[in-house]
C-alpha positions as CSV (number, residue, x, y, z in Angstrom):
1,M,-33.8,-73.3,-29.9
2,T,-31.3,-75.6,-31.6
3,Q,-32.1,-73.6,-34.7
4,D,-30.7,-70.5,-33.1
5,V,-27.5,-72.3,-32.2
6,P,-25.3,-73.3,-35.2
7,L,-24.1,-76.8,-34.9
8,R,-20.5,-75.9,-35.2
9,S,-20.7,-73.8,-32.1
10,W,-21.4,-76.7,-29.7
11,V,-18.6,-77.9,-27.6
12,K,-18.5,-81.1,-25.8
13,S,-17.6,-81.4,-22.1
14,S,-14.3,-82.5,-21.2
15,Y,-16.0,-84.9,-18.8
16,S,-17.7,-86.6,-21.7
17,N,-16.1,-89.7,-23.2
18,Q,-16.1,-91.5,-26.5
19,D,-18.3,-94.5,-25.2
20,G,-21.4,-92.3,-25.1
21,G,-21.4,-91.6,-21.4
22,N,-21.9,-88.2,-19.8
23,C,-22.3,-86.3,-23.1
24,V,-22.9,-82.7,-22.2
25,E,-22.5,-80.0,-24.8
26,W,-22.7,-76.2,-24.5
27,S,-22.3,-73.2,-26.8
28,P,-19.8,-70.7,-25.5
29,A,-20.4,-68.5,-28.6
30,H,-24.2,-68.3,-28.0
31,A,-23.5,-67.6,-24.3
32,A,-21.2,-64.7,-25.1
33,A,-23.6,-63.2,-27.7
34,H,-26.9,-63.7,-25.8
35,G,-26.1,-63.9,-22.1
36,T,-27.6,-67.4,-21.6
37,V,-25.7,-70.7,-21.7
38,P,-27.4,-73.4,-23.8
39,V,-26.8,-77.0,-22.6
40,R,-27.9,-80.2,-24.4
41,D,-27.2,-84.0,-24.6
42,S,-24.8,-84.6,-27.3
43,K,-26.5,-87.9,-28.1
44,R,-29.7,-85.9,-28.9
45,P,-28.5,-82.9,-31.0
46,H,-32.1,-82.0,-32.0
47,G,-33.5,-82.7,-28.6
48,P,-34.4,-80.2,-25.9
49,V,-31.9,-77.4,-24.9
50,L,-31.6,-76.2,-21.4
51,L,-30.9,-72.4,-21.1
52,L,-29.0,-71.4,-18.0
53,A,-28.0,-68.1,-16.5
54,P,-24.3,-67.7,-16.3
55,A,-24.3,-68.1,-12.6
56,A,-26.3,-71.4,-12.8
57,W,-23.9,-72.6,-15.4
58,T,-20.9,-71.9,-13.2
59,G,-22.6,-73.7,-10.3
60,L,-23.3,-76.8,-12.5
61,V,-19.7,-76.9,-13.7
62,D,-18.5,-76.6,-10.1
63,L,-20.8,-79.4,-9.1
64,A,-19.5,-81.6,-11.8
65,R,-15.8,-80.9,-10.7
66,S,-16.5,-81.5,-7.0
67,P,-15.3,-84.8,-5.5
68,R,-17.8,-87.6,-5.2
69,P,-18.7,-88.7,-1.7
């Protein structure tokens, strides 16, 4: 799967930080072209990629933005 998504098309989440924590990346270009949202751990660029439906991606982002109890 990572071979199908050019390295330059990955975008790091705004919730990620420089210290290696919470490093989530996604590829908006791939999502627009193929209708699925690839998500990966930026610390493992050649590791597994999770493909999400757009609605599932929206739910994940909403969950990340929600206040913690």
